[in-house]
C-alpha positions as CSV (number, residue, x, y, z in Angstrom):
1,M,123.2,108.5,100.7
2,R,121.6,106.3,103.6
3,K,118.7,104.2,102.6
4,I,116.1,101.3,103.9
5,F,117.3,97.8,103.9
6,V,115.6,95.0,104.0
7,D,116.7,91.4,105.6
8,Y,113.4,89.5,104.8
9,T,115.3,86.4,106.8
10,R,114.8,88.6,110.1
11,C,110.8,89.5,109.2
12,V,108.6,88.1,111.6
13,A,105.6,89.9,110.2
14,C,104.8,92.0,113.1
15,K,103.8,94.6,111.1
16,G,105.4,97.4,114.0
17,C,106.8,99.2,111.1
18,E,103.5,99.9,109.4
19,I,101.8,101.0,112.8
20,A,105.3,103.3,113.3
21,C,105.0,104.8,110.0
22,A,100.6,105.4,110.4
23,V,101.7,107.1,113.6
24,E,104.4,109.3,112.7
25,H,102.7,110.5,109.8
26,H,98.9,111.0,111.4
27,P,98.2,114.4,112.8
28,S,97.8,113.1,116.2
29,R,101.2,111.2,116.4
30,S,99.0,109.3,118.5
31,L,98.2,105.2,118.1
32,V,94.6,106.2,119.6
33,G,94.0,109.0,117.4
34,L,94.6,106.7,113.8
35,V,92.2,104.1,114.9
36,G,89.2,103.7,112.1
37,D,90.9,107.1,110.8
38,A,90.3,106.2,106.5
39,R,92.5,109.0,105.6
40,T,95.6,107.5,107.7
41,Q,98.7,107.0,105.8
42,V,100.6,103.7,105.8
43,N,103.8,104.1,103.9
44,V,105.5,100.6,103.9
45,R,103.5,97.3,103.5
46,V,104.6,93.8,104.9
47,L,103.6,91.4,102.4
48,A,103.6,87.7,102.7
49,V,104.5,85.2,100.0
50,E,103.9,81.2,101.5
51,H,105.8,81.6,104.8
52,E,108.1,84.6,103.8
53,A,107.3,88.5,104.9
54,F,108.6,91.2,103.2
55,P,108.5,94.8,104.3
56,V,108.0,96.8,101.0
57,S,108.2,100.4,100.5
58,C,110.1,103.7,98.2
59,R,113.6,102.7,97.6
60,H,114.6,106.2,97.0
61,C,116.2,105.0,93.8
62,D,118.7,107.2,92.1
63,P,117.7,108.0,89.0
64,A,114.1,107.8,90.4
65,W,111.6,106.6,87.0
66,C,109.2,107.8,89.2
67,M,110.4,111.7,89.3
68,D,110.9,111.4,85.7
69,A,107.7,110.3,84.8
70,C,105.5,112.9,86.9
71,P,104.3,115.1,84.4
72,A,103.3,117.7,87.7
73,G,106.4,118.0,88.7
74,A,105.1,116.9,92.0
75,I,108.1,114.3,92.9
76,A,111.5,115.7,93.5
77,R,115.1,114.8,95.5
78,D,115.7,115.8,99.1
79,P,118.8,118.0,98.9
80,D,120.4,117.3,102.1
81,T,119.4,113.6,102.5
82,G,118.6,112.4,99.3
83,A,115.3,111.1,99.7
84,V,112.8,111.3,96.8
85,I,110.0,113.0,98.0
86,L,106.0,113.2,96.7
87,D,104.2,116.9,96.7
88,P,100.7,116.0,97.3
89,A,99.6,119.5,96.5
90,R,101.1,119.5,93.3
91,C,100.3,116.1,92.5
92,K,96.9,115.4,89.6
93,A,96.6,112.0,90.7
94,C,97.4,111.1,87.2
95,G,99.4,107.2,88.2
96,M,101.9,107.6,85.8
97,C,104.7,107.2,89.0
98,A,102.6,104.3,90.0
99,M,103.2,102.5,86.7
100,V,106.7,103.0,86.4
101,C,107.8,102.1,89.9
102,P,109.3,98.8,89.7
103,F,108.7,98.3,94.0
104,D,104.9,99.0,93.7
105,A,105.9,101.3,96.8
106,I,103.0,104.6,95.4
107,S,99.6,104.1,96.5
108,F,96.3,106.6,96.0
109,K,94.2,107.5,98.6
110,V,92.7,110.7,100.2
111,T,95.1,111.6,103.7
112,H,95.4,114.1,105.5
113,A,98.5,115.4,103.5
114,S,95.9,115.7,100.3
115,P,94.6,119.0,99.6
116,D,91.0,119.7,99.2
117,G,89.6,116.3,100.2
118,R,91.5,114.9,96.5
119,E,92.8,111.7,96.3
120,T,96.6,112.0,95.9
121,A,99.6,109.7,95.5
122,Y,101.8,108.6,98.4
123,K,105.1,107.0,99.1
124,C,107.7,106.8,102.0
125,D,109.0,110.3,102.7
126,L,111.9,108.6,104.3
127,C,110.8,110.6,107.4
128,V,112.9,113.3,106.6
129,H,112.2,115.5,109.4
130,R,113.5,113.0,111.6
131,V,116.2,111.9,109.7
132,R,117.0,115.9,109.8
133,E,117.1,115.7,113.5
134,G,120.0,112.7,113.2
135,R,117.0,110.1,114.3
136,L,116.1,106.6,112.5
137,P,112.6,106.5,110.2
138,A,110.0,105.3,112.3
139,C,109.8,101.9,110.5
140,V,113.2,101.3,111.4
141,E,113.4,102.6,115.1
142,A,110.5,100.1,115.3
143,C,111.7,97.0,113.8
144,H,112.7,94.8,116.9
145,S,113.7,91.7,114.5
146,G,116.4,93.8,112.9
147,A,115.1,93.0,109.7
148,L,115.3,97.2,108.4
149,A,118.7,99.3,108.6
150,F,118.8,102.6,107.9
151,R,122.9,102.5,106.4
152,E,124.5,103.7,103.9
153,H,125.0,100.9,100.8
154,A,128.6,100.7,100.9
155,E,129.1,100.2,104.4
156,L,126.6,97.6,104.2
157,R,128.0,95.5,101.8
158,R,130.8,95.5,103.7
159,D,129.5,94.0,106.8
160,R,127.6,91.6,104.5
161,A,130.4,90.5,102.7
162,T,132.2,90.3,106.5
163,R,129.8,88.2,107.8
164,N,129.3,86.0,104.8
165,L,132.7,85.1,104.8
166,R,132.7,84.1,108.9
167,E,130.1,81.9,108.5
168,Y,131.3,79.9,105.4
169,L,135.2,79.8,107.1
170,L,133.9,79.6,111.0
171,G,130.4,77.9,110.5
172,E,128.9,80.9,112.9
173,R,125.1,81.1,112.7
174,A,123.9,84.0,111.1
175,M,120.0,84.2,112.2
176,P,119.5,84.2,116.0
177,E,117.9,80.4,117.1
178,T,114.8,82.2,117.9
179,F,113.9,83.6,114.4
180,A,115.2,80.4,112.7
181,L,112.3,78.7,115.1
182,F,109.9,81.2,114.5
183,R,110.4,80.5,110.3
184,E,110.5,77.2,110.6
185,L,107.2,77.2,112.7
186,R,105.6,79.2,110.0
187,R,107.1,77.5,107.1
188,R,105.4,74.3,108.9
189,E,101.9,76.1,109.2
190,F,102.0,76.8,105.3
191,A,102.6,73.5,104.2
192,R,100.4,72.2,107.0
193,R,97.3,74.9,105.1
194,R,98.0,73.5,101.5
195,E,97.7,70.1,102.8
196,P,94.2,68.9,101.0
197,A,91.4,68.6,103.3
198,P,90.2,64.7,104.2
């Protein structure tokens, strides 16, 4: 199964993934349509801790604790993609899924997919409609820094091991200089903010 993997060292907190996700899951499929719409669904959130940023979304675990915890049977695994999908029509908004999720990937509110205008759970659906067509999930396609990758786990591990060995043996840089500069500037800015006021 292919999953979305995060390289937080490349994340520049541009929030392009959030915007792409919101557009992909909005009925209008346009940026203009979702502006000011309180029911807009964003399945990925870019969190910042100090000067580091990290995109957070569902990891489509196997086994999926949220699926086991849901008493309504609203969460199931897609047989084609292996994605963990939430059916808002069956969701009772009991919160059991959110309580057991170790990644804080499940949220609650009234979205365009919510039946009868009631609050339901929502989470990343891995853009299964796009994946079935051979396309990338919207967030991965929108990520221009390369922080998000949609790949097989074994393939990604092999490539990372090769890259790490190449770095160790040959001293090659793993990060483009522009990213390293951006991260250093962000680190200095946060350090400046922590200094006591004169």
